[in-house]
C-alpha positions as CSV (number, residue, x, y, z in Angstrom):
1,M,103.5,114.0,91.9
2,A,102.2,116.7,89.3
3,P,104.3,119.8,89.0
4,P,103.2,122.9,90.8
5,R,101.3,125.7,89.0
6,Q,104.2,127.8,87.4
7,H,102.0,131.0,87.3
8,Q,102.2,131.3,91.2
9,E,105.6,132.6,90.8
10,H,106.5,136.3,90.1
11,V,109.3,135.5,87.9
12,T,109.8,134.4,84.2
13,Q,110.4,130.6,84.5
14,A,112.6,129.1,82.0
15,P,111.9,125.9,80.3
16,L,113.1,122.9,82.5
17,P,116.1,121.1,81.5
18,P,115.7,118.4,78.7
19,I,116.0,114.7,78.9
20,F,119.6,114.7,78.1
21,R,121.0,113.4,74.8
22,Q,124.9,112.4,74.2
23,G,125.6,114.9,71.0
24,S,125.2,118.4,69.7
25,S,122.6,120.6,69.8
26,G,123.0,121.4,66.2
27,K,121.5,125.0,66.6
28,E,123.2,128.3,65.1
29,T,125.3,130.4,67.2
30,P,123.3,133.0,68.9
31,G,123.9,136.6,69.0
32,P,125.6,138.5,71.6
33,V,124.1,137.9,75.0
34,R,124.9,140.4,78.0
35,S,127.0,138.6,80.7
36,G,125.9,138.8,84.4
37,S,122.3,139.9,83.5
38,G,120.9,138.3,86.7
39,P,121.2,140.1,90.2
40,A,124.5,141.0,91.5
41,S,126.4,138.1,93.2
42,P,129.5,139.4,95.3
43,L,132.3,136.7,95.2
44,S,130.8,135.0,92.1
45,P,133.4,133.4,89.6
46,F,130.9,134.1,86.9
47,D,131.8,137.9,87.3
48,S,134.6,137.5,84.6
49,P,134.3,136.1,81.3
50,R,135.3,132.4,81.0
51,A,137.7,131.4,78.0
52,L,137.3,128.8,75.5
53,A,140.4,127.0,76.5
54,L,138.6,125.8,79.7
55,L,136.7,123.3,77.5
56,P,138.9,120.4,76.6
57,P,139.7,120.1,72.8
58,G,137.1,117.6,70.9
59,T,134.6,117.5,73.9
60,V,132.0,119.5,71.8
61,P,131.7,120.3,68.1
62,L,132.9,124.0,67.0
63,A,129.6,124.9,66.2
64,D,128.6,124.6,70.0
65,E,131.5,126.3,71.6
66,A,129.8,129.6,71.3
67,H,127.0,128.4,73.0
68,I,129.0,126.8,75.9
69,E,130.7,130.2,76.2
70,V,127.7,132.3,76.6
71,Y,126.1,129.8,78.8
72,F,129.0,130.1,81.4
73,N,128.9,133.8,80.8
74,R,125.5,134.0,82.1
75,H,125.0,134.7,86.1
76,P,123.9,131.4,87.7
77,F,120.6,133.1,88.4
78,E,119.9,132.8,84.9
79,L,120.8,129.2,84.5
80,L,117.6,128.4,85.9
81,I,115.3,131.2,85.3
82,G,114.9,133.6,82.4
83,N,117.6,132.0,80.2
84,E,116.5,131.4,76.8
85,F,119.5,129.2,76.1
86,V,119.2,126.6,78.7
87,S,116.9,124.2,77.0
88,E,119.3,124.2,73.9
89,M,122.7,123.7,75.7
90,N,121.9,121.8,79.0
91,A,122.7,118.4,76.9
92,N,126.0,119.6,75.8
93,V,127.0,121.1,79.1
94,L,125.8,118.5,81.2
95,M,127.4,115.9,79.2
96,M,130.7,117.3,80.0
97,L,129.8,117.5,83.7
98,Q,128.5,114.1,83.8
99,Q,131.9,112.6,82.7
100,D,133.6,112.9,86.2
101,P,131.6,111.2,89.1
102,G,134.1,113.0,91.5
103,T,133.0,116.3,90.3
104,V,129.1,115.2,90.6
105,A,129.6,113.9,94.1
106,D,131.5,117.3,94.9
107,A,128.8,119.3,93.7
108,I,126.4,117.5,96.0
109,S,128.4,117.6,99.0
110,A,128.8,121.3,98.4
111,I,124.9,122.0,98.3
112,G,124.2,119.6,101.0
113,Y,126.9,121.3,103.4
114,S,125.8,124.7,102.7
115,Y,122.0,123.6,103.5
116,L,123.5,121.9,106.8
117,V,125.5,124.8,107.8
118,G,122.4,127.1,107.3
119,D,121.7,130.5,105.5
120,S,124.5,132.7,107.4
121,A,126.9,134.4,105.0
122,A,129.7,132.5,106.2
123,S,128.4,129.2,104.4
124,L,128.8,130.9,101.0
125,L,132.4,131.1,100.9
126,P,133.0,127.2,100.9
127,V,130.4,127.0,98.5
128,L,132.0,129.4,96.1
129,N,135.2,127.6,96.6
130,R,133.9,124.3,95.7
131,R,132.2,125.9,92.8
132,A,135.6,127.1,91.5
133,R,137.1,123.8,92.2
134,M,134.3,122.2,89.9
135,L,135.2,124.5,87.0
136,A,139.0,123.8,87.6
137,N,138.1,120.0,87.1
138,L,136.4,120.4,83.7
139,P,139.3,119.8,81.5
140,S,140.5,116.5,83.2
141,M,136.8,115.0,83.1
142,K,136.9,111.2,81.9
143,P,134.0,109.6,80.3
144,S,131.6,107.7,82.5
145,S,127.9,107.1,83.0
146,Y,125.9,108.5,85.7
147,Y,122.1,109.2,86.4
148,F,120.9,112.1,84.5
149,E,119.5,113.6,87.7
150,E,123.1,113.7,89.3
151,A,124.2,115.9,86.5
152,L,121.2,118.1,87.1
153,F,122.2,118.5,90.8
154,L,125.7,119.6,89.5
155,L,124.0,122.3,87.5
156,L,122.2,123.3,90.7
157,G,125.6,123.3,92.5
158,L,126.8,126.2,90.0
159,C,123.5,127.8,91.3
160,A,124.1,127.1,95.1
161,M,124.6,130.8,95.8
162,E,120.9,131.4,95.1
163,L,119.6,128.3,96.5
164,V,120.9,129.2,100.1
165,T,120.3,132.7,100.2
166,L,116.8,132.6,101.3
167,A,117.1,136.1,103.6
168,Q,118.9,137.9,100.9
169,P,116.6,140.7,99.3
170,G,115.5,140.0,95.9
171,Q,116.4,136.4,95.6
172,N,113.4,134.8,97.7
173,A,111.5,134.1,94.4
174,T,114.5,131.9,93.0
175,I,114.2,129.3,95.5
176,P,110.6,128.1,94.7
177,T,111.4,128.4,91.1
178,A,114.2,126.0,91.4
179,L,112.7,123.5,93.7
180,S,109.6,123.4,91.4
181,N,111.8,122.4,88.5
182,V,113.8,119.9,90.6
183,A,110.7,118.3,92.1
184,S,109.1,118.1,88.4
185,L,112.0,116.6,86.7
186,I,112.6,114.1,89.7
187,S,109.1,113.1,89.4
188,H,109.1,112.5,85.6
189,R,112.4,110.5,86.1
190,L,110.5,108.0,88.4
191,S,107.5,108.0,86.5
192,T,109.4,106.6,83.5
193,G,111.2,103.8,85.6
194,G,114.5,105.7,86.5
195,N,116.0,105.2,90.0
196,V,117.4,107.9,92.3
197,S,120.8,107.1,93.4
198,S,122.0,106.9,97.2
199,V,124.1,110.2,96.3
200,A,121.2,111.8,95.1
201,R,119.0,111.1,97.9
202,Y,121.5,112.8,100.0
203,F,121.2,115.9,98.2
204,L,117.4,115.6,98.0
205,R,117.2,115.3,101.9
206,A,119.0,118.7,102.1
207,L,116.9,119.9,99.3
208,A,113.7,118.9,101.3
209,R,114.6,121.0,104.5
210,Q,114.8,123.9,102.2
211,D,111.6,123.0,100.5
212,L,109.9,122.7,103.8
213,V,111.3,126.4,105.1
214,V,110.1,127.8,101.8
215,S,106.7,126.2,102.1
216,L,106.2,127.9,105.6
217,V,107.3,131.0,104.1
218,H,105.4,131.0,100.8
219,L,102.2,129.2,102.2
220,R,102.3,126.3,100.0
221,R,102.2,122.6,99.8
222,P,106.0,121.2,99.7
223,R,107.1,120.4,96.1
224,V,109.5,117.5,97.0
225,P,107.6,114.5,97.7
226,T,108.8,112.8,100.9
227,Y,108.7,109.1,99.3
228,I,111.7,110.2,97.3
229,W,114.1,111.1,100.0
230,L,112.8,109.7,103.2
231,D,114.4,106.4,104.0
232,S,116.4,104.5,106.5
233,E,119.9,106.4,105.8
234,C,118.1,109.7,106.9
235,H,119.1,111.4,110.3
236,K,117.0,111.3,112.9
237,P,115.8,115.0,112.6
238,D,115.1,114.4,108.9
239,R,113.1,111.3,109.6
240,L,111.1,113.1,112.4
241,L,110.3,116.1,110.1
242,G,109.5,113.8,107.2
243,Y,107.2,111.9,109.1
244,A,105.4,115.0,110.7
245,V,104.6,115.8,107.1
246,T,103.3,112.5,106.1
247,L,101.3,111.6,109.0
248,M,99.6,115.2,109.4
249,P,97.8,115.9,106.2
250,L,96.2,118.9,107.8
251,H,99.7,120.3,108.9
252,E,100.7,119.7,105.4
253,E,97.5,121.4,103.9
254,L,98.3,124.4,106.1
255,V,102.0,124.7,105.4
256,G,101.4,123.7,101.8
257,G,99.6,126.9,101.7
258,M,96.6,127.4,99.9
259,G,96.7,123.6,98.8
260,F,92.8,123.9,98.9
261,L,92.8,127.0,97.2
262,D,95.2,126.0,94.5
263,R,92.8,123.3,93.5
264,L,90.1,125.9,93.2
265,R,92.1,128.0,90.8
266,V,90.9,127.6,87.2
267,K,93.4,125.7,84.9
268,D,95.4,127.2,82.4
269,D,94.6,126.6,78.8
270,K,97.8,124.7,77.7
271,E,96.3,123.7,74.4
272,H,96.4,127.3,73.3
273,G,99.2,128.5,75.3
274,Y,98.1,131.0,78.0
275,E,97.7,131.1,81.8
276,T,94.8,131.9,83.6
277,T,95.0,135.5,85.1
278,K,92.8,138.1,86.5
279,W,92.0,139.2,82.9
280,I,91.4,135.5,81.3
281,N,90.5,132.2,81.6
282,P,89.3,129.6,79.2
283,D,85.5,130.3,79.6
284,I,85.9,133.9,79.0
285,A,88.6,133.8,76.1
286,P,87.6,133.8,72.5
287,L,86.0,130.4,71.7
288,P,88.0,128.0,69.8
289,P,86.2,126.2,66.8
290,N,85.7,122.9,68.8
291,R,83.7,124.7,71.5
292,R,81.5,126.5,69.0
293,T,78.9,123.7,68.2
294,W,75.5,126.0,67.7
295,G,74.0,125.9,64.5
296,V,70.8,126.9,63.3
297,W,68.4,124.7,65.2
298,A,70.2,125.6,68.5
299,F,69.2,129.2,68.2
300,L,65.7,128.2,67.8
301,G,65.5,127.8,71.6
302,F,65.7,131.5,72.0
303,G,62.5,133.1,72.7
304,S,60.6,129.9,72.4
305,I,59.6,129.4,76.1
306,S,56.5,130.8,77.6
307,K,57.4,133.3,80.1
308,Q,59.4,135.2,77.5
309,T,56.9,135.6,74.9
310,M,53.5,135.5,76.6
311,G,51.8,138.7,75.9
312,L,54.5,140.3,73.7
313,M,53.3,142.3,70.6
314,I,54.5,141.8,67.2
315,L,56.1,145.4,67.2
316,A,57.7,144.7,70.4
317,R,59.2,141.3,68.7
318,V,60.4,143.4,65.6
319,L,62.3,145.7,67.9
320,I,63.7,142.8,69.9
321,C,64.8,140.9,66.9
322,L,66.7,143.9,65.6
323,L,68.5,144.4,68.7
324,V,69.1,140.6,69.5
325,I,70.8,140.1,66.1
326,G,72.7,143.5,66.1
327,N,74.0,143.2,69.6
328,G,74.9,139.4,69.2
329,W,76.8,140.0,66.1
330,M,80.2,140.9,68.0
331,G,79.9,137.5,69.6
332,A,79.3,135.5,66.5
333,E,81.9,137.3,64.6
334,W,84.7,137.3,67.3
335,H,83.5,134.8,69.9
336,I,83.8,136.8,72.8
337,G,81.0,137.4,75.3
338,F,79.2,140.2,77.1
339,T,81.8,140.0,79.8
340,V,84.5,140.8,77.9
341,S,82.9,142.9,75.5
342,Q,82.4,145.4,78.2
343,R,86.2,146.1,78.4
344,I,85.7,147.5,74.8
345,I,83.1,149.7,75.8
346,L,83.8,150.7,79.5
347,G,87.5,149.7,79.9
348,M,89.5,147.1,81.6
349,N,88.4,148.4,85.0
350,G,85.1,149.9,84.0
351,A,83.8,146.7,82.8
352,Y,83.3,145.5,86.2
353,I,80.4,148.2,86.3
354,G,78.6,146.5,83.6
355,Q,79.4,142.9,85.0
356,L,78.0,143.6,88.4
357,I,74.8,145.1,87.2
358,R,74.2,142.1,84.7
359,I,75.1,139.7,87.6
360,M,72.6,141.3,90.0
361,L,69.9,141.0,87.0
362,S,70.6,137.6,86.5
363,I,70.5,136.5,90.2
364,V,67.2,138.5,90.4
365,W,65.7,136.7,87.3
366,Y,67.0,133.2,88.2
367,G,65.0,133.6,91.6
368,S,62.1,134.8,89.7
369,Q,62.0,132.0,87.4
370,A,62.9,129.6,90.1
371,W,59.8,130.6,91.9
372,L,57.5,129.8,88.8
373,G,59.5,126.8,88.3
374,G,58.6,125.5,91.9
375,L,55.0,126.3,91.4
376,C,55.3,124.0,88.3
377,V,56.8,121.4,90.6
378,S,54.0,121.9,93.3
379,A,51.3,121.3,90.7
380,M,53.0,118.0,89.7
381,L,53.1,116.9,93.3
382,S,49.6,117.8,93.9
383,S,48.6,115.5,91.3
384,W,50.2,112.8,93.0
385,S,48.7,113.6,96.5
386,Y,45.3,115.0,97.4
387,N,47.0,115.7,100.8
388,F,49.7,117.6,99.4
389,L,47.1,119.6,97.4
390,T,45.1,120.4,100.5
391,M,48.2,120.7,102.8
392,T,47.5,123.1,105.6
393,N,50.1,126.3,105.4
394,T,52.3,126.6,108.5
395,L,54.0,129.8,107.5
396,P,52.7,133.1,108.6
397,E,50.9,135.6,106.4
398,S,53.6,137.6,106.2
399,A,55.6,135.2,104.5
400,H,53.5,135.8,101.6
401,M,53.8,132.0,100.3
402,V,52.3,128.9,101.5
403,T,54.2,125.6,102.5
404,R,53.2,123.8,99.5
405,D,54.9,126.3,97.3
406,L,57.9,126.4,99.4
407,I,58.3,122.9,99.1
408,G,58.0,123.2,95.2
409,F,60.7,125.9,95.2
410,V,63.2,123.6,97.2
411,I,62.8,120.9,94.9
412,F,63.1,122.8,91.7
413,H,66.3,124.4,92.8
414,L,67.7,120.8,93.6
415,I,66.6,119.4,90.1
416,S,68.2,122.5,88.6
417,V,71.6,121.7,89.9
418,P,72.6,118.8,87.5
419,F,71.6,120.8,84.5
420,L,73.7,123.7,85.7
421,L,76.7,121.4,85.3
422,I,76.0,120.9,81.6
423,R,78.5,123.0,79.4
424,V,76.9,125.8,77.5
425,E,78.1,124.4,74.0
426,R,76.3,121.0,74.9
427,A,72.9,122.5,76.2
428,K,71.3,122.9,72.7
429,V,69.7,119.7,72.6
430,P,68.0,120.1,76.0
431,V,66.8,123.5,75.3
432,I,65.3,122.6,71.8
433,T,63.7,119.5,73.5
434,A,62.4,121.8,76.4
435,N,60.9,124.3,73.9
436,L,58.9,121.9,72.0
437,I,57.5,120.2,75.1
438,V,56.4,123.6,76.4
439,L,54.8,124.4,72.9
440,V,52.8,121.1,73.2
441,T,51.7,121.7,76.7
442,M,50.4,125.2,75.8
443,M,48.6,124.0,72.8
444,G,47.0,121.2,75.0
445,I,45.5,123.5,77.5
446,T,44.4,126.1,75.0
447,T,42.5,122.9,73.1
448,W,40.8,122.2,76.1
449,A,39.8,125.5,77.2
450,C,38.4,126.5,74.2
451,K,36.5,123.1,73.5
452,T,35.1,123.6,77.4
453,G,34.2,127.7,77.4
454,G,34.5,128.7,73.8
455,T,36.6,131.9,73.0
456,G,35.3,133.7,76.0
457,P,34.1,137.2,76.6
458,L,37.5,139.1,75.9
459,F,37.1,138.8,72.2
460,E,33.5,140.1,72.7
461,S,34.0,142.8,75.1
462,G,37.3,144.5,73.6
463,A,40.2,146.0,75.5
464,K,39.5,148.3,78.5
465,Q,41.5,151.3,79.1
466,A,44.4,150.4,81.7
467,S,45.4,153.6,82.6
468,T,45.1,157.6,82.1
469,L,47.8,157.5,79.2
470,T,46.4,158.1,75.5
471,K,46.4,154.9,73.1
472,E,49.6,155.9,71.4
473,W,51.5,156.1,74.7
474,A,49.8,153.1,76.1
475,W,51.4,151.3,72.9
476,V,54.8,152.6,73.7
477,Y,54.5,151.6,77.1
478,G,53.6,148.2,76.2
479,I,56.4,147.9,73.9
480,I,59.1,149.3,76.1
481,A,57.4,147.1,79.0
482,S,57.8,143.9,76.7
483,V,61.6,145.1,75.9
484,G,62.3,145.8,79.4
485,N,61.2,142.2,80.6
486,I,64.2,140.7,78.5
487,S,66.3,143.8,78.2
488,A,69.2,142.1,80.2
489,G,69.0,139.2,77.6
490,V,69.4,141.6,75.0
491,L,72.3,143.2,76.4
492,N,74.5,139.9,76.9
493,Q,73.2,138.4,73.6
494,S,76.8,137.8,72.6
495,D,77.4,135.4,75.6
496,F,75.3,133.1,73.3
497,T,75.8,134.0,69.8
498,R,79.8,133.3,70.7
499,F,78.9,129.7,70.5
500,A,77.7,130.0,66.8
501,R,79.8,127.7,64.4
502,R,80.2,130.7,61.9
503,Q,79.0,134.2,61.5
504,G,75.3,134.4,60.4
505,V,73.8,130.9,61.5
506,Q,72.2,132.5,64.5
507,V,70.0,134.8,62.4
508,P,67.4,132.3,61.1
509,G,67.1,130.6,64.5
510,I,66.6,133.7,66.4
511,V,64.3,135.3,63.9
512,F,61.8,132.2,63.8
513,S,62.1,131.7,67.6
514,L,61.1,135.4,68.2
515,F,58.3,135.8,65.5
516,V,56.7,132.2,65.3
517,P,56.0,131.4,68.8
518,G,55.9,135.5,69.6
519,I,52.6,135.1,67.6
520,I,51.3,131.9,68.5
521,V,52.0,131.8,72.5
522,P,50.1,135.1,73.0
523,I,47.3,133.8,71.0
524,F,47.3,130.6,73.2
525,A,47.5,132.7,76.4
526,I,44.7,135.0,75.5
527,L,42.4,132.3,74.2
528,T,43.0,130.1,77.5
529,A,42.6,133.4,79.7
530,S,39.3,134.5,78.0
531,A,37.9,130.8,78.2
532,S,38.7,130.6,81.8
533,M,36.3,133.4,82.6
534,A,33.5,131.6,80.8
535,I,34.3,128.2,82.3
536,W,34.5,129.4,86.2
537,D,32.5,132.5,85.7
538,L,35.3,134.8,86.5
539,E,35.3,138.6,86.4
540,E,39.2,138.6,85.9
541,P,41.0,136.2,83.6
542,M,43.4,133.5,84.8
543,W,46.4,134.5,83.0
544,N,48.7,132.0,84.7
545,P,48.4,128.5,83.2
546,L,49.3,127.0,86.5
547,T,46.2,128.4,88.0
548,V,44.3,126.6,85.4
549,I,45.8,123.3,86.1
550,T,45.7,123.6,89.7
551,Q,41.8,124.7,89.4
552,W,41.4,121.4,87.5
553,M,42.3,119.2,90.4
554,A,40.4,121.5,93.0
555,D,37.0,120.9,90.9
556,D,37.5,117.4,90.3
557,Y,40.4,115.2,91.7
558,T,39.9,112.4,89.1
559,A,42.6,110.4,87.4
560,E,42.0,112.2,84.4
561,A,42.3,115.6,85.8
562,R,45.4,114.4,87.9
563,A,47.3,112.9,84.7
564,G,46.5,116.3,82.8
565,A,47.9,118.4,85.6
566,F,51.0,116.3,85.9
567,F,52.0,116.3,82.4
568,C,51.3,120.0,82.0
569,G,53.2,120.5,85.2
570,L,56.1,118.2,83.7
571,G,56.2,120.2,80.7
572,F,56.3,123.6,82.5
573,V,59.1,122.4,84.6
574,L,61.2,121.4,81.9
575,G,60.7,124.8,80.1
576,Q,61.5,126.8,83.4
577,I,64.7,124.8,83.7
578,A,65.6,125.6,80.4
579,E,64.8,129.1,80.3
580,N,66.3,129.7,83.8
581,I,69.6,128.0,83.1
582,L,70.2,129.3,79.8
583,G,69.1,132.9,80.2
584,N,70.0,133.3,83.9
585,G,72.3,130.7,85.2
586,Y,74.6,130.6,82.3
587,A,74.4,134.4,82.1
588,A,75.4,134.9,85.7
589,G,78.1,132.1,85.4
590,M,79.7,133.9,82.5
591,D,79.7,137.5,84.1
592,L,81.0,136.0,87.5
593,A,83.8,134.1,85.5
594,G,84.8,137.5,84.2
595,L,84.5,139.1,87.5
596,L,86.8,136.6,89.0
597,P,88.5,134.4,86.3
598,T,91.2,133.2,88.4
599,W,88.7,131.2,90.6
600,I,85.2,131.0,88.9
601,T,84.2,129.1,85.9
602,I,80.8,129.3,84.1
603,R,79.7,126.4,86.0
604,R,80.8,127.6,89.5
605,G,79.4,130.9,88.6
606,A,76.0,129.5,87.7
607,L,75.9,127.5,90.7
608,L,76.8,130.6,93.0
609,A,74.0,132.5,91.3
610,A,71.4,129.8,91.9
611,A,72.6,129.9,95.6
612,L,72.3,133.7,95.9
613,S,68.8,133.7,94.3
614,W,67.3,132.6,97.6
615,V,68.3,136.0,99.0
616,V,66.2,138.3,96.6
617,Q,63.0,136.6,98.0
618,P,61.4,135.9,94.5
619,W,58.1,135.1,96.1
620,E,57.6,138.9,96.7
621,F,58.0,139.6,93.0
622,Y,54.3,138.1,92.7
623,N,52.5,139.8,95.5
624,T,50.8,142.3,92.8
625,A,51.6,141.9,89.1
626,S,51.6,145.7,88.7
627,V,54.5,146.1,90.7
628,F,56.7,143.1,89.1
629,V,56.0,144.3,85.9
630,S,56.9,148.0,86.4
631,V,60.3,146.8,88.1
632,A,60.8,144.6,85.1
633,A,60.2,147.3,82.7
634,G,62.4,149.7,84.7
635,F,65.4,147.5,83.9
636,S,65.3,148.9,80.5
637,V,66.5,152.3,82.0
638,F,69.7,151.2,82.3
639,M,69.9,148.6,79.7
640,G,69.0,150.6,76.7
641,P,71.5,153.5,76.5
642,L,74.4,150.7,77.3
643,T,73.1,148.8,74.4
644,G,73.0,151.7,72.4
645,I,76.8,152.4,73.2
646,M,77.8,148.7,72.5
647,M,76.1,148.7,69.1
648,T,77.4,152.1,68.0
649,D,80.8,151.2,69.2
650,Y,81.0,148.1,67.1
651,F,79.5,149.0,64.0
652,V,80.2,152.9,63.8
653,V,83.1,153.6,65.7
654,R,85.3,150.5,65.2
655,R,83.7,149.2,62.2
656,Q,83.5,145.8,63.4
657,R,87.2,145.5,64.0
658,V,88.5,144.0,67.5
659,E,92.1,143.6,68.9
660,T,91.3,140.5,71.0
661,S,94.7,140.4,72.5
662,Q,94.5,143.8,74.1
663,L,91.1,142.5,75.9
664,Y,93.3,140.3,78.2
665,T,95.9,142.5,79.6
666,G,96.3,145.0,82.3
667,S,98.8,147.1,80.5
668,R,98.3,150.8,80.6
669,E,99.5,150.9,77.2
670,G,96.7,148.4,76.1
671,A,94.2,149.5,73.6
672,Y,91.1,149.3,76.2
673,W,93.0,150.7,79.0
674,Y,91.8,154.4,78.3
675,A,92.3,156.4,81.5
676,G,93.0,154.5,84.6
677,G,91.1,151.4,83.2
678,F,87.8,153.6,82.6
679,N,86.5,154.8,79.3
680,W,85.2,158.2,80.3
681,R,83.3,158.7,77.0
682,A,81.0,155.7,77.4
683,L,80.5,156.3,81.1
684,V,79.4,160.0,80.3
685,A,77.0,159.0,77.4
686,W,75.7,156.4,79.7
687,V,74.9,158.3,82.7
688,V,73.6,161.4,80.8
689,C,71.1,159.2,79.0
690,F,69.8,156.9,81.8
691,V,69.6,159.7,84.8
692,P,66.6,161.9,83.3
693,A,64.4,158.4,83.1
694,M,64.9,157.7,86.9
695,P,62.0,159.9,88.3
696,G,59.8,158.2,85.9
697,M,60.9,154.8,87.0
698,V,60.3,155.7,90.8
699,A,57.0,157.1,89.8
700,A,55.9,153.8,87.9
701,V,57.0,151.8,91.0
702,N,55.4,154.2,93.4
703,P,52.1,155.7,92.3
704,N,52.2,158.2,95.4
705,V,55.1,159.8,93.7
706,K,54.0,162.7,91.4
707,I,56.1,164.0,88.6
708,N,56.0,166.0,85.5
709,D,54.1,164.4,82.5
710,G,56.9,164.9,80.0
711,L,59.4,163.1,82.4
712,Y,57.0,160.2,82.8
713,K,56.7,159.9,79.0
714,Y,60.4,160.0,78.6
715,Y,60.5,157.3,80.9
716,L,58.0,155.2,79.0
717,G,60.2,155.6,75.9
718,N,63.5,155.5,77.5
719,Y,64.7,152.2,76.0
720,I,64.3,154.0,72.3
721,F,65.4,157.5,73.3
722,G,68.1,156.4,75.6
723,F,69.5,153.9,72.9
724,L,69.4,156.6,70.3
725,E,70.7,159.4,72.4
726,A,73.5,157.4,74.0
727,G,74.7,156.0,70.9
728,A,75.0,159.4,69.1
729,L,76.6,161.2,72.1
730,Y,79.1,158.4,72.5
731,A,80.0,158.4,68.7
732,A,80.4,162.4,69.1
733,L,82.9,162.0,72.1
734,T,84.8,159.1,70.9
735,F,85.3,160.9,67.5
736,A,86.3,164.4,69.0
737,F,88.6,162.5,71.7
738,K,89.9,159.5,69.7
739,P,91.4,156.7,72.0
740,Q,94.6,155.2,71.2
741,R,94.7,152.0,68.5
742,L,91.1,152.8,67.6
743,G,90.0,150.6,64.8
744,L,92.9,148.1,65.0
745,Q,92.8,144.5,64.8
746,D,95.5,141.5,65.7
747,D,97.8,140.8,62.9
748,F,97.5,137.0,63.8
749,D,95.2,134.6,65.4
750,V,96.5,134.9,69.0
751,Y,94.1,132.4,70.8
752,G,93.2,129.9,68.2
753,T,89.8,131.3,67.7
754,F,89.4,130.8,63.7
755,E,89.8,128.4,61.3
756,E,92.6,128.9,59.0
757,D,90.6,130.2,55.8
758,V,88.7,132.5,58.3
759,A,91.7,133.8,59.7
760,I,93.3,134.7,56.3
761,K,89.9,136.4,55.1
762,K,90.2,138.4,58.2
763,G,93.6,139.5,57.1
764,M,95.3,137.6,60.3
765,A,97.9,134.7,60.3
766,P,96.4,131.8,61.4
767,F,97.0,130.1,64.9
768,E,100.0,127.8,65.2
769,R,98.9,125.3,67.8
770,P,101.6,124.2,70.4
771,K,102.9,120.4,69.4
772,R,103.1,118.0,72.0
773,V,105.7,115.3,72.2
774,D,104.6,111.9,73.4
775,G,108.2,110.8,74.4
776,P,111.5,112.1,74.8
777,L,112.9,112.6,71.6
778,E,117.0,112.9,71.1
779,G,117.8,116.5,70.5
780,T,114.4,117.9,71.6
781,P,114.5,120.4,74.4
782,V,111.3,119.3,76.7
783,E,109.7,120.6,79.8
784,I,107.6,118.7,82.1
785,D,103.8,119.5,82.0
786,G,101.1,119.1,84.6
787,N,100.6,115.5,83.7
788,D,104.2,114.5,84.4
789,G,104.6,114.0,80.7
790,P,107.3,115.8,78.3
791,K,106.0,118.6,76.2
792,K,107.9,120.8,73.8
793,A,109.4,123.7,75.1
794,S,108.3,127.2,74.2
795,G,110.5,129.8,72.5
796,P,111.9,132.7,74.4
């Protein structure tokens, strides 16, 4: 039985007692310790200091006598919880207590009696009397050999008052902790081949009663397993209760309290020594070196996929490249993602605002890309079956889709699930492979189109004026629309650069992927669209390559056409899976992990986003291209100012210095708590700069809305205007009203993020990894970890 999760208790849990040795601790004498620092305990014999004469001469070395005195001066509450000397002194104390079997049996009887009598105040007096008698018997103890767990039970006998006062205010939390410690130690004893004596089983039966009561009160699974104490010597009520728990899994799940939810909780990071809380889990903590596997080649996948690059202008690529590298610099330097970096900008609570916006966009874009992927699947299935290609639509016209496309959409979702389970750091090879396949696929379609229809009329007739805007503002709108389409990806770029092996390796890959495909792919798109007009005598070009390959099969359903459609569809399916999972699934997973780190990992968040993407009805996005493009470009209204604030804060205000330890604490004194967990400076700058663009966004989506020409042009250039204005306003407010701890960084590598040389270069002490002990070592305090194996106890 694995020990329960320690972080469920709202108390500080001391290291478990060690595998006991027969000898001295050899530790230096500790400094003065306050006696009786636990809760008040009436009638406690520990209220008065114990004399050293209590210890028989020669029982322990002189160097350890001070330890023993301090040990017995502590309140019994602290013998199990919060005592920094327990792990050092249990060996010596229990060595003495272990020498007299009568005292051990007396202790067990005392605890058993107190449980049998109940929790009434009358039961406390005999417990205290027996405890006093135990102390009086110490000087007359004789050497003997007894099981180590019996000595532990004697130690618990000294804490009997805390164990039996379930109803006493302020004591409830001590009982589950003690039960957890006992269950862990007994489980470890049995797993290493040890036995539990019949006397010990007597105590365990009493302990199990208390365990079941506590399980009901605290709604958790019982900690003491029934196979340890349930035997033929049990009284009938014990057997009845034990069998009920054993034979009724549902009952055990209910009284065990959140047994199912406990399994859903994100596991702690024991390797780096921190627990999962509402602020941190292993997926949003600064990444350690073993999870940073992305080199230059991995970043070639960014921007190389067809949907993100098709139709973008070179000027837009320059702007996007600068923004992507700049906003991803913090992730590559400190290995934290967008989710956590929002706490620097908006505050520990204000970060939820940015996370929710990014989650919403990720779900919308996931659904959008999944719909396109479903069309690719539909094209593949059409190449297999003519009946599927000509399938009768059974959906009403109001559904805005046909049955064939719905089937493809469902299948695309299903085949995406296994890819969502791939860890982000291992996704680089699939992404690069998919990018190359898409590039080859588009090259093949363009080659066929140009060979069949030539360059087409677009290169001869020139461009048409698309709106009443002047040529200059049309260019501005084109650039901003291009940036707006991927503004969410620019905003959370640090989610991916945090996986870079070292700072700078991301730059060549990003530049190449944004510029080379950014030039080649639009040329392929224009050539294919223009040639389609000549091939099929169209007035409007076919901009969607899926329309082209579907038209192949409609014209001539031959083996050659079907094979071409199948392989082109397969290439686009792989590209859509890679793009959707990397840019939207993982992004949503990271943000959801930051929103609920106790329960959600990147994988769980990505799966949840995929499920929710149905809700947005992505097929509606493609009713008319103008509406979809306008909405997509409108995202930049919010993203531009926030991106400007983020880059200004990192490069100008903080000068690239981050106090990572403060990013995972809810302390009111934390560096990023600001005012009530909100950074009002960033919020003011953000709102002031996106609100003026809102009328223009509404007018762009709904042509019937008429606004001032100046407001509309401000909206067209808002990504640039908002970026610069928000950054300048935020810097002014921050320097005028400086927050606490501005520009500081940690003195040591708290989370094991950096290699030793990198940490030293940053002026930080390197991380010291907790050392594990493969087996019990004499004189080494250990605690039982989640695998029922020994582990070196942490310091106070």
